[in-house]
C-alpha positions in Angstrom: -37.3 13.5 -44.1 -38.1 10.4 -46.3 -37.7 10.8 -50.2 -41.0 8.7 -51.5 -40.5 8.0 -55.1 -42.4 5.9 -57.7 -43.0 6.1 -61.5 -46.1 4.9 -63.2 -46.1 4.1 -67.1 -48.3 3.3 -70.0 -47.5 2.2 -73.4 -48.5 3.7 -76.7 -51.6 2.2 -77.9 -51.0 -1.0 -79.7 -47.5 -1.4 -78.8 -45.8 -4.2 -76.8 -42.8 -2.4 -75.4 -42.4 0.8 -73.2 -40.7 3.6 -75.3 -39.8 5.4 -72.0 -37.8 4.0 -69.3 -37.3 4.7 -65.5 -34.3 3.6 -63.2 -33.5 4.5 -59.7 -31.6 3.5 -56.7 -31.6 4.2 -53.0 -28.5 4.5 -50.8 -29.6 4.0 -47.3 -26.2 4.6 -45.8 -26.1 8.0 -47.6 -29.6 8.9 -47.2 -29.5 9.5 -50.9 -31.8 8.6 -53.9 -31.1 8.9 -57.7 -33.5 8.4 -60.4 -33.7 8.9 -64.2 -36.5 9.0 -66.5 -35.8 8.8 -70.2 -37.9 8.9 -73.5 -36.5 7.2 -76.4 -37.2 8.5 -79.8 -40.5 6.9 -81.5 -42.2 4.1 -79.7 -41.8 0.1 -79.5 -38.6 -1.9 -79.0 -36.3 0.5 -80.5 -37.4 3.4 -78.2 -37.3 1.1 -75.4 -33.7 0.1 -76.1 -32.6 3.9 -76.6 -34.4 5.0 -73.3 -33.1 2.1 -71.3 -29.5 2.5 -72.7 -29.6 6.4 -71.6 -31.3 5.7 -68.2 -28.8 2.7 -67.2 -25.8 4.9 -68.4 -26.7 8.0 -66.4 -27.7 5.9 -63.3 -24.3 4.0 -63.5 -22.6 7.6 -63.6 -24.5 8.9 -60.7 -24.1 5.5 -58.5 -20.2 5.9 -59.1 -20.5 9.4 -57.4 -19.5 11.1 -60.5 -21.1 14.5 -60.6 -24.7 14.6 -62.0 -23.9 17.6 -64.1 -21.0 16.2 -65.8 -22.4 13.0 -66.3 -25.6 14.4 -68.0 -23.2 16.5 -70.4 -21.5 13.4 -71.2 -24.6 11.6 -72.2 -26.1 14.8 -74.0 -23.0 15.0 -76.1 -23.0 11.1 -76.7 -26.4 10.5 -78.0 -26.8 9.9 -81.6 -29.0 11.9 -84.2 -31.9 10.4 -86.0 -30.9 11.1 -89.6 -34.7 11.2 -90.6 -36.1 13.6 -87.9 -32.8 15.3 -87.1 -33.3 15.1 -83.3 -31.6 13.3 -80.5 -32.4 9.4 -80.0 -33.6 10.1 -76.4 -34.4 12.7 -73.9 -33.9 12.4 -70.0 -34.5 14.0 -66.7 -32.3 13.0 -63.8 -32.4 13.9 -60.0 -29.8 13.3 -57.1 -31.7 13.9 -54.0 -30.4 13.8 -50.5 -32.7 13.4 -47.4 -31.6 16.7 -45.8 -33.4 18.3 -48.9 -30.2 19.0 -51.1 -31.0 18.2 -54.6 -29.7 18.6 -58.2 -31.7 18.0 -61.3 -30.9 17.9 -64.9 -33.2 17.9 -67.9 -32.5 17.3 -71.4 -35.4 17.7 -73.9 -38.1 16.3 -71.4 -40.9 18.6 -70.3 -39.9 21.0 -67.5 -40.5 19.3 -64.0 -43.2 20.5 -61.7 -42.4 21.5 -58.1 -45.2 22.0 -55.6 -45.0 23.5 -52.1 -48.1 24.3 -49.8 -50.4 24.1 -53.1 -48.2 26.6 -55.1 -45.9 25.8 -58.1 -42.5 26.9 -57.5 -40.5 28.4 -60.5 -36.7 27.7 -59.7 -33.6 29.2 -61.4 -31.4 27.1 -63.5 -28.4 27.1 -65.5 -28.3 26.2 -69.0 -25.4 24.1 -70.6 -25.1 24.2 -74.5 -23.9 21.0 -76.2 -20.5 21.5 -77.8 -21.3 19.4 -80.5 -25.2 19.7 -81.3 -26.5 23.2 -81.5 -30.2 22.2 -80.8 -29.3 20.4 -77.8 -29.1 21.9 -74.2 -29.4 20.7 -70.8 -31.1 22.8 -67.7 -29.3 22.2 -64.4 -31.3 23.2 -61.2 -29.6 23.1 -57.5 -32.8 23.1 -55.4 -33.3 22.8 -51.7 -36.5 20.6 -50.7 -38.8 21.1 -47.8 -40.9 18.5 -45.9 -44.2 17.9 -48.0 -42.7 19.3 -51.2 -43.9 17.4 -54.4 -41.6 16.9 -57.5 -43.3 15.6 -60.8 -41.5 14.6 -64.0 -43.0 13.4 -67.1 -42.4 12.4 -70.7 -44.0 14.5 -73.5 -46.6 11.7 -73.8 -48.2 13.3 -70.8 -48.0 16.8 -72.0 -49.1 16.3 -75.4 -51.8 13.9 -75.0 -55.0 14.7 -77.1 -53.1 17.2 -79.3 -55.2 18.4 -82.2 -58.6 17.8 -80.5 -61.0 20.7 -80.1 -60.6 20.7 -76.2 -56.8 20.3 -76.5 -55.4 21.8 -79.5 -51.8 21.8 -78.4 -52.4 18.9 -76.0 -52.8 18.9 -72.2 -49.7 20.9 -71.8 -47.8 21.4 -68.8 -50.1 23.8 -67.3 -53.1 21.4 -67.8 -51.1 18.5 -66.0 -50.5 21.0 -63.2 -54.2 21.8 -62.6 -54.9 18.0 -62.4 -52.4 17.5 -59.9 -53.4 20.3 -57.6 -57.0 19.2 -57.7 -55.8 15.6 -56.6 -53.4 17.2 -53.8 -56.3 19.4 -52.4 -58.7 16.4 -52.4 -55.9 13.9 -51.0 -52.9 15.9 -49.4 -51.0 12.9 -48.1 -51.3 10.7 -51.2 -48.2 8.5 -51.8 -45.9 8.9 -54.7 -47.1 5.5 -56.0 -50.9 6.3 -56.0 -50.5 9.8 -57.4 -48.4 8.6 -60.2 -50.8 5.8 -61.0 -53.7 8.3 -60.8 -52.3 10.8 -63.2 -51.3 8.1 -65.9 -55.1 7.0 -65.6 -56.2 10.7 -66.1 -54.0 11.2 -69.1 -55.4 7.9 -70.6 -58.8 9.0 -69.8 -58.2 12.3 -71.8 -56.8 10.7 -74.8 -59.3 10.0 -77.7 -60.8 6.6 -77.4 -58.5 6.3 -74.5 -55.8 5.4 -76.8 -52.5 6.9 -76.2 -50.6 8.1 -79.1 -47.3 8.1 -77.2 -45.7 6.4 -74.1 -46.6 8.0 -70.9 -44.7 8.1 -67.8 -45.2 10.0 -64.5 -42.4 10.0 -61.9 -43.4 11.4 -58.4 -41.3 12.6 -55.7 -42.9 13.1 -52.0 -40.7 14.4 -49.3 -42.4 13.4 -46.0 -42.0 11.8 -42.5 -41.2 7.9 -43.2 -43.9 5.5 -42.6 -42.5 2.8 -40.5 -43.4 -0.9 -40.2 -42.8 -3.7 -38.1 -43.2 -7.6 -39.1 -42.7 -10.3 -36.6 -42.4 -13.7 -38.0 -41.3 -17.0 -36.5 -40.6 -18.0 -32.9 -37.5 -16.8 -31.1 -34.8 -19.1 -30.9 -34.4 -18.6 -26.9 -38.2 -19.3 -25.7 -37.5 -17.5 -22.7 -37.3 -14.3 -24.3 -40.7 -14.5 -25.9 -42.0 -12.2 -23.3 -39.4 -9.6 -24.1 -40.0 -9.8 -28.0 -43.7 -9.5 -27.6 -43.4 -6.5 -25.5 -41.0 -4.8 -28.0 -43.4 -5.7 -30.9 -46.3 -4.1 -29.2 -44.6 -1.1 -28.2 -43.3 -0.3 -31.7 -44.4 3.0 -32.9 -45.7 2.3 -36.2 -47.7 -0.3 -38.1 -47.3 -3.8 -37.0 -47.8 -7.1 -38.7 -47.5 -10.9 -37.7 -46.9 -13.6 -40.1 -47.2 -17.1 -38.5 -49.7 -18.6 -36.4 -47.1 -19.9 -33.9 -45.8 -16.2 -33.5 -49.3 -14.9 -33.1 -50.1 -17.3 -30.5 -46.7 -16.6 -28.5 -47.8 -12.9 -28.5 -51.4 -13.8 -27.5 -50.1 -15.9 -24.7 -47.5 -13.4 -23.4 -49.5 -10.6 -23.3 -52.8 -12.1 -22.8 -54.4 -10.7 -26.1 -56.9 -13.0 -27.9 -56.3 -14.0 -31.6 -59.3 -14.9 -33.6 -59.8 -16.1 -37.2 -61.2 -13.7 -39.5 -63.6 -15.8 -41.8 -64.4 -13.2 -44.1 -60.9 -13.0 -45.5 -60.8 -16.7 -46.5 -60.2 -16.1 -50.3 -57.9 -18.1 -52.8 -55.7 -20.9 -51.8 -54.0 -19.1 -48.7 -55.3 -19.3 -45.2 -57.4 -16.3 -44.5 -56.2 -13.5 -41.9 -56.4 -13.5 -38.1 -57.3 -10.7 -35.6 -55.5 -9.4 -32.8 -56.1 -5.9 -30.9 -53.2 -3.4 -31.2 -51.8 -5.3 -34.5 -52.6 -3.9 -38.0 -52.4 -7.1 -40.0 -51.8 -11.0 -38.7 -51.4 -13.8 -41.5 -50.4 -17.4 -41.5 -46.5 -17.9 -42.1 -44.3 -19.6 -44.6 -47.1 -20.0 -47.3 -48.2 -16.5 -47.2 -44.7 -15.2 -47.0 -43.5 -17.1 -50.0 -46.5 -16.0 -52.1 -45.8 -12.4 -51.0 -42.4 -12.7 -52.3 -43.5 -14.0 -55.6 -46.2 -11.2 -55.9 -43.4 -8.5 -55.0 -41.1 -9.9 -57.8 -44.1 -10.1 -60.3 -45.6 -6.6 -59.5 -49.0 -8.6 -59.8 -51.2 -10.3 -57.3 -54.5 -12.3 -56.6 -57.1 -11.2 -54.0 -55.7 -13.1 -51.1 -53.7 -12.7 -47.8 -50.3 -12.4 -49.5 -51.8 -9.5 -51.6 -52.8 -7.9 -48.2 -49.2 -8.5 -46.7 -47.8 -7.0 -50.0 -49.9 -3.8 -49.9 -49.0 -3.4 -46.1 -45.2 -3.6 -47.2 -45.5 -1.2 -50.1 -47.3 1.3 -48.1 -44.4 1.6 -45.6 -41.0 3.2 -46.2 -38.9 1.9 -43.4 -39.5 -1.9 -42.9 -38.1 -3.7 -39.8 -38.4 -7.6 -39.5 -38.1 -9.4 -36.4 -37.3 -13.2 -37.6 -37.4 -15.9 -35.1 -34.6 -18.4 -35.6 -36.4 -21.5 -34.0 -37.0 -24.2 -36.5 -40.6 -25.0 -37.1 -41.3 -28.7 -37.9 -43.9 -27.6 -40.1 -41.4 -26.2 -42.5 -40.4 -29.8 -43.3 -44.0 -31.5 -43.8 -43.7 -33.4 -47.1 -47.3 -32.2 -47.9 -46.1 -28.6 -48.2 -44.9 -27.7 -51.9 -41.2 -28.2 -52.6 -40.7 -24.5 -53.5 -41.4 -23.3 -49.9 -37.9 -21.9 -48.5 -36.9 -21.6 -44.9 -38.3 -18.5 -43.3 -34.7 -16.8 -43.2 -34.1 -17.2 -46.8 -37.5 -16.0 -47.9 -37.2 -12.8 -45.7 -33.5 -12.2 -47.0 -34.9 -12.4 -50.6 -37.9 -10.1 -49.7 -35.6 -7.5 -48.3 -33.6 -7.4 -51.3 -36.7 -7.1 -53.5 -38.1 -4.2 -51.3 -34.8 -2.5 -51.4 -33.9 -2.8 -55.1 -37.3 -2.6 -56.8 -39.3 -0.8 -54.5 -36.7 1.6 -53.0 -37.6 0.7 -49.4 -35.3 0.9 -46.4 -35.2 -2.5 -44.8 -33.7 -3.9 -41.7 -33.8 -7.4 -40.7 -33.0 -8.6 -37.0 -32.8 -12.5 -36.4 -33.7 -13.5 -32.9 
């Protein structure tokens, strides 16, 4: 079972910094995911620093295999209190989840998480831990067992309190209002990814806000338990050309989505398996070469230029409408990504007319794998051939 996790956020209107902070990490060798969503007091830079501090500390505790319950209790008892408002400087939700479904969730101050199974909202039991130092501060601790296709939604109170004081929402959207939006979306699109669901919910909350101006920072953390979406990317000619046929067949027999990055690589597969490769003239957009078409392959792009730009887009989180965006979306729509990287040097890499910043294929893939693992929580395997 794969744990698909994503967080979408929107700043308070007219603010330059997020007052909420999300941090997470995946441990492929342990089939484990940890994540924290913290809401800093107020908004702007101060709130961002407070939320960042809380999330980072909690994540470090959990990464070091400290018990999540004890870690959160230490944080709860350590957070200072605002002298003016008399409340904690930040609130948080944290989850430690394994792919066998075992999960522990701890919440302090944030809205109660939403657990959906087969279109029904579950109401799990929890243990309350009262702070020894602050009477108005307590944690809820849940030990739950997730099943395939379960959904977990965490949010900051900007989501549940949106439009508070309006005629339609005198008490804000509230948790029940958010649940209704989620259930309607899941009924219309049962297999929607965590990324798409979290983005959709943030947009809906912004739409509800008067004049579409959010009065508080808003974050949605979405978790989806499902079968992994696997993909294979073949780039670069194999070092031993006599193995071209073997790797071409290995690639085409892969049970999942397939992509080729590189004209030479595409030609090798075309030659070995007698499958024509043709240009798709409708995709000539921007400065990059357009896409190619090959039967049985989901995506075929040019090589080094497109890979370099894709890596840039993955790092920035932004993209232009070109082939690199298509490859980036292909990668982000996958959970388990395998790269077959040919080790034979291509003389085109040393063309003096190419931009100086272009790196050798191996290094680009290594960097791309690191970004996909650390920033996007993907499982990545790289095989040099």
